[in-house]
Each structure stands twice: as C-alpha cells, then as structure tokens.
C-alpha positions, 0 to 999 in steps of 0.5 A: 277807879273802882274801890276793889278787894280780893276775898275768900267766897263764903257759901250762902247757907254759911252766911245764913248760920253766921247771922243766925249765930250773931242774931242769937248770941250777940243780940244786944251788942247788934242792937247797939252797932250796924250789922254787916249785911249778909250778902257782905260776909267774906274773908278779905285777902287783899284790900287794894283800894281805889285802882286804875281799870289797868290795875284792875286788868292786871289782877284779873289777868294774874288771877285768870293765869294762876288759877282755874275757873270757879266752875271747875270740876276740879274745884278744892273745898277748905272746910274751916272753922270760925272759932274765935270772936274779937274786936279790932278797938280803932276801927270799932270792928266785931269780927269772927276769926280762926285759931287754925287757917290753911298755910295755902289760903295764908300765901294766897292772901300774901301773893295778892298783897305782894303783888298790889305793892309791886302795882305800888298799891298800899298795903297795911304793914300788919300781919294778916288776919283772916276774919269775918266782920260781923258789926261795925261801930262796936265800942266794946265786947262784953261776951263769953260766948262760945263760937264753932260755925263750920263753913266751906270755902271754895273759890275767891273774888275780886269784888267791887265796894260801892257805897250806896244810900242803903249802904255799902254794896260788895259785888264780885267781878271775877271769880276763881277757884282755889286750884291753880294751874 
C-alpha cells in the first residue's frame, strides 16, 4: 500500500518565492511551528490515502487516457495568485490561498475525487479549498500581512507521501500536462 495524493505542481522558482515571502513576513510564526519544506510545496487536488497497487494503476491509466504527458509541446500554463493567508484551526495548518481559482482546475479536482469515490476511497465531504500549506503546528494566526505571490501551474502529479526519520517526503510517481486529449 502506498499513501498517495494528486496535486498541482508548483515550479521551483515559485516555491523559492513562497519560502522567501514566508521567512520575511512570518518569521516569528515559523519559528514556533513546523514549516513545510520547499520541495514539499504543492496544491492538493485529491487525497487518496493508502491505496493498493491496483488502485494506483487505475489512476495512472485514467490520467494517461485523459491528459497529455507533462512534456507535451502544447502545455497550458495557468497563472495564479496566492493572495490569502489563513489557518485551518483543527489540524493547525497555516496556508496561502486564492481569491480566484480557475474552474478548469476545480473541475480537475472534482474529477479525481469522484473517481476516488467510485473506487471506494474515502473523500472528505467538505468543499474543495485550493491552498498551499506553508507550516504545521500553528496555534493561531496573528498577522495582517498582505500576500501577492504569482505562480505558474502547468502540470499535475500523482505523489507518494513517505514518512522518514527526517520528515515527510513527497515524490511524484507520474506527471501530466493540464491539457486533455
């Protein structure tokens, strides 16, 4: 069994910008929390949890059938703006969010979640909230900082989440373009 999730991929330069902004604007908050490592920054589309190899192969085939490979010449880029800072109180996760998010990407999240339900993989009942988690174990959000970080999204991946002695590592298993076949 692998612990898997689908996520929109954030480009390296955009990850660096997020980390730089976080350090500059949220220094004290980050000192008292557990910041998400730069390599682990992403926008979750659908969390699958522990799935069998058969289920994993189903999702890979589904995406192979519906989307062009990530190295496709006809790649589409979505220009997004992280412009909200908020806290999921119960899990104590500080995140950056969006005032606007493209319908196409919302539909992608819905498609993946719907397929997970059809494969009897539990999906949360709450509405989808696209975001980038930047720190964990944050008790409260006390800031009036303004956020405006532009990011480009041109692919999504199926990731494996692996707990190690040095922390959680997210590794892409397969990556696809955002262009449908």
